[in-house]
C-alpha positions in Angstrom: 0.0 0.0 0.0 1.4 3.4 -1.0 1.4 6.4 1.4 -1.3 8.0 -0.7 -3.5 4.9 -0.4 -2.8 4.6 3.3 -3.8 8.2 4.1 -6.9 7.9 1.9 -7.9 4.8 3.8 -7.4 6.5 7.2 -9.3 9.6 6.0 -12.3 7.5 5.1 -12.3 5.7 8.4 -12.1 9.0 10.2 -14.9 10.4 8.1 -17.2 7.5 9.1 -16.2 8.0 12.7 -17.3 11.6 12.4 -20.7 10.4 11.3 -20.5 10.6 7.5 -22.4 7.7 5.9 -20.8 8.1 2.5 -17.3 9.3 1.6 -15.4 9.3 -1.7 -12.6 11.1 -3.5 -12.4 12.7 -6.9 -10.1 15.1 -8.7 -10.6 18.9 -9.1 -11.5 19.4 -12.7 -13.9 21.2 -15.1 -17.5 20.3 -15.0 -19.0 18.0 -17.7 -22.2 20.0 -17.5 -20.9 23.5 -18.2 -22.9 24.1 -21.3 -26.1 22.6 -19.8 -25.7 24.6 -16.6 -25.2 27.9 -18.4 -28.2 27.2 -20.6 -30.3 26.5 -17.5 -29.2 29.8 -16.0 -29.8 31.7 -19.3 -33.4 30.3 -19.5 -34.0 31.6 -16.0 -35.0 28.2 -14.6 -33.2 29.0 -11.3 -35.8 31.7 -10.5 -34.7 34.3 -8.0 -31.7 32.2 -6.8 -29.2 34.8 -8.0 -26.3 33.2 -6.1 -26.4 30.4 -8.7 -25.3 32.9 -11.4 -22.3 34.2 -9.5 -18.8 32.8 -9.8 -19.7 30.7 -12.8 -16.1 30.0 -13.8 -15.3 28.7 -10.3 -18.5 26.8 -10.0 -17.9 25.0 -13.2 -14.2 24.2 -12.5 -13.5 23.0 -9.0 -9.7 23.3 -9.5 -10.2 27.1 -9.1 -11.6 26.8 -5.6 -8.2 26.3 -3.9 -4.6 27.0 -5.0 -2.8 23.8 -5.9 -6.0 21.8 -5.3 -5.3 18.1 -5.8 -8.2 16.2 -4.3 -11.9 16.7 -3.4 -13.3 14.6 -0.5 -17.1 14.3 -1.0 -19.2 13.2 1.9 -22.9 12.4 2.5 -24.9 12.3 5.7 -28.3 10.5 5.9 -31.1 12.6 7.1 -34.1 10.3 6.5 -36.6 10.4 9.4 -40.2 9.5 10.2 -40.2 6.5 7.9 -43.9 5.9 8.4 -44.8 8.9 6.4 -45.4 8.8 2.7 -46.8 11.0 -0.1 -50.4 11.8 0.3 -53.1 14.4 -0.1 -55.5 15.3 2.7 -59.1 14.1 2.3 -60.9 17.2 0.9 -64.0 16.3 2.9 -62.1 16.1 6.2 -61.5 18.9 8.6 -59.7 17.1 11.5 -56.6 18.1 13.2 -54.8 15.1 11.7 -55.6 16.3 8.2 -54.5 19.8 9.1 -51.0 18.8 10.1 -48.3 20.8 8.5 -45.5 19.0 6.7 -41.9 20.1 6.7 -39.4 18.5 4.3 -37.5 15.8 6.1 -34.2 17.7 5.7 -35.6 20.6 7.7 -37.0 18.7 10.7 -33.8 18.7 12.8 -30.8 20.9 13.2 -29.3 22.9 10.4 -27.1 20.6 8.3 -24.8 23.5 7.3 -23.6 23.8 10.9 -23.4 20.1 11.6 -21.5 19.1 8.5 -19.2 22.2 8.3 -18.0 21.5 11.8 -17.3 17.9 11.1 -15.6 18.5 7.8 -13.3 21.0 9.6 -12.5 18.2 12.1 -11.7 16.0 9.2 -9.3 18.7 7.8 -7.6 19.0 11.2 -7.2 15.2 11.3 -5.5 15.3 7.8 -3.2 18.1 8.9 -2.1 16.0 11.9 -1.7 12.8 9.9 -0.1 14.2 6.7 1.7 17.3 8.0 1.3 21.0 8.5 1.5 21.8 4.8 -2.0 20.4 4.2 -4.5 23.1 3.2 -8.2 22.7 2.7 -11.5 24.5 2.1 -14.9 23.2 3.3 -18.2 23.6 1.4 -21.6 22.6 2.6 -24.3 23.8 0.2 -23.0 27.3 0.6 -20.4 27.8 -2.2 -19.8 27.7 -5.9 -19.7 23.9 -6.2 -21.9 21.5 -8.3 -22.1 19.2 -5.3 -24.0 16.4 -7.0 -21.6 16.1 -9.9 -18.7 16.1 -7.5 -20.4 13.3 -5.5 -21.1 11.3 -8.6 -17.5 11.5 -9.7 -16.4 10.4 -6.1 -18.6 7.3 -6.3 -21.4 8.4 -3.9 -24.3 8.0 -6.3 -25.7 8.7 -9.7 -28.3 11.2 -11.1 -32.0 10.2 -10.9 -34.6 11.6 -13.3 -35.6 14.0 -10.5 -31.9 15.4 -10.8 -31.2 14.2 -7.2 -28.2 12.0 -6.4 -29.2 8.4 -5.8 -27.1 5.8 -4.0 -28.1 2.4 -5.3 -27.9 0.9 -1.7 -29.1 3.8 0.3 -31.4 6.0 -1.7 -31.3 9.8 -2.0 -31.9 11.2 1.5 -28.4 12.6 1.9 -26.8 16.0 2.7 -23.7 16.5 0.6 -20.5 18.3 1.6 -17.0 18.8 0.2 -13.4 19.2 1.5 -11.1 20.5 -1.2 -7.5 20.0 -0.3 -4.0 20.2 -1.7 -3.3 16.7 -0.3 -3.0 13.9 -2.9 -5.5 11.2 -2.2 -6.6 8.1 -4.2 -9.6 8.9 -6.3 -12.6 6.6 -6.4 -14.4 5.3 -9.4 -17.4 7.4 -10.5 -20.8 5.9 -9.6 -23.0 4.4 -12.3 -26.7 3.6 -12.2 -30.0 4.5 -13.7 -33.8 4.8 -13.3 -34.6 2.5 -16.2 -38.1 3.2 -17.5 -39.4 4.4 -14.1 -40.9 7.9 -14.1 -42.7 8.0 -10.8 -41.0 11.2 -9.8 -42.2 13.0 -12.9 -45.7 11.7 -12.6 -46.0 12.5 -8.9 -44.6 16.1 -8.9 -47.5 18.3 -7.8 -46.5 21.3 -9.9 -44.9 19.6 -12.9 -41.5 21.0 -11.9 -39.7 18.0 -13.4 -40.3 19.1 -16.9 -38.5 16.2 -18.5 -36.1 13.5 -17.2 -33.1 15.1 -15.6 -34.6 18.6 -16.0 -36.1 20.7 -13.3 -37.6 24.2 -13.6 -37.1 25.5 -10.1 -39.7 28.2 -10.6 -42.4 25.5 -10.4 -40.9 23.5 -7.5 -42.6 23.5 -4.1 -39.3 23.6 -2.4 -38.4 26.8 -4.3 -41.8 28.3 -3.9 -42.0 27.8 -0.2 -38.4 28.5 0.7 -36.4 30.5 -1.9 -39.1 32.7 -3.4 -39.4 35.9 -1.3 -42.5 37.4 -2.8 -46.1 36.1 -3.2 -46.5 32.5 -4.5 -48.0 32.6 -8.0 -51.7 31.9 -7.9 -51.4 28.9 -10.2 -49.1 27.1 -7.7 -50.4 28.3 -4.3 -53.2 25.6 -4.1 -50.6 22.9 -4.6 -49.2 23.5 -1.0 -52.4 22.1 0.5 -53.2 19.7 -2.3 -49.7 18.0 -1.9 -50.4 17.4 1.8 -49.9 20.8 3.5 -46.2 21.0 2.6 -45.4 24.4 4.0 -41.6 24.1 3.9 -40.1 22.2 1.0 -41.3 19.0 -0.6 -40.1 15.3 -0.6 -42.6 13.8 -3.0 -40.2 13.0 -5.8 -38.1 11.2 -3.2 -41.0 9.5 -1.4 -42.1 7.8 -4.6 -38.6 6.7 -5.7 -38.2 2.9 -5.5 -34.7 3.2 -4.3 -36.0 5.1 -1.2 -39.0 2.9 -0.7 -36.9 -0.2 -0.6 -33.6 0.9 0.8 -33.7 4.2 2.8 -33.1 3.7 6.5 -33.8 6.2 9.3 -30.8 8.3 10.3 -29.1 7.6 13.6 -27.7 11.1 13.8 -29.1 12.9 16.8 -28.8 16.3 15.1 -31.2 15.3 12.4 -34.0 13.8 14.6 -37.3 15.7 14.2 -38.1 18.5 16.6 -41.6 18.3 18.1 -42.8 21.4 16.1 -41.7 20.0 12.8 -43.1 16.6 13.6 -46.6 17.3 14.8 -47.5 21.0 14.5 -50.8 21.8 12.8 -51.5 24.7 10.4 -53.6 26.5 13.0 -50.8 26.2 15.6 -48.2 27.6 13.2 -50.4 30.4 12.1 -50.3 31.8 15.7 -46.6 31.8 16.2 -45.1 35.3 16.7 -41.8 36.4 15.1 -40.1 36.0 18.5 -41.5 32.5 18.9 -40.4 31.6 15.4 -36.8 32.6 16.2 -36.9 30.6 19.4 -38.5 27.4 18.0 -36.5 27.3 14.8 -33.2 28.4 16.2 -30.4 26.4 14.4 -33.0 25.0 12.1 -33.0 25.1 8.2 -36.6 26.6 8.6 -35.1 29.9 9.6 -34.1 30.5 6.0 -37.6 31.4 5.0 -38.0 33.8 7.9 -41.2 34.3 9.9 -43.0 36.1 7.1 -42.2 33.4 4.6 -43.5 30.6 6.8 -46.7 32.5 7.6 -47.2 33.1 3.8 -47.0 29.3 3.3 -49.2 28.4 6.2 -51.8 31.0 5.0 -51.8 29.5 1.5 -52.4 26.0 3.0 -55.1 27.2 5.3 -56.9 29.1 2.6 -57.2 26.0 0.4 -58.2 23.9 3.4 -61.0 26.2 4.5 -62.2 27.3 1.0 -65.6 26.1 -0.1 -65.4 22.5 -1.5 -66.1 22.2 -5.2 
């Protein structure tokens, strides 16, 4: 075993010790999707997410993210929780508390993954500096920098692209947070992951707003996750009813993952304490959430991904769901 192979093996063992379920290595290099990404941006399918337009040269070439970058460590952490839940639409004739329950996307039910993963990737970098010497440099990214994370993860062997554009691990499904550690340390790269959805199109058929406009193509402007989190203004009238129709999904949406056979058969609940559901994200009703003040919002969603939408955004989403739930039945 070479020194490079040895440190790579030790790094992966340490990554698992730190709680990362998936870990792989790839090389810093230009993206294979440069033209497609630029076209997606040019067509405005990213909506108001202006940050996706910035630093395009760096985003599309990971070698520019760190001087003398030689390796990218890609990691994944399982966040799947509350396995008993599945996609569903409230009975339009019902008006019970159970049917009024608010649904938060699974990724947002526990603590903020940015904080959890960033801290542990920094611990991994510290470990590498200790093991390989003080000249080791690194830069950590967790969904907050100019990195095409899913492509990096695919090249590092963590999974392949599903028709819903999410990264799917053949043995574990798609409920994973992704993060990267770009370093000047030479590590042994992994073989890129391969796989496919075959003829399955459940995610396309199940999407409540038709956001998956074709296999491997998503128009974010139609996606419930974008509409309930990233969009800052009013939700377009043609999409607002979908919040209630899709099951009162007032923060994000999991439907394209919930119907995926790889998740139905292989996803396992996370054992990570930080990603266990908080009581408010697990059982709160629309009526209860509608009464939360801004101060209560800050307290209950402290260190939670839900804080991204701010109090006014969450109230907008809850109001949209309540309006549909209480409107006269057709």
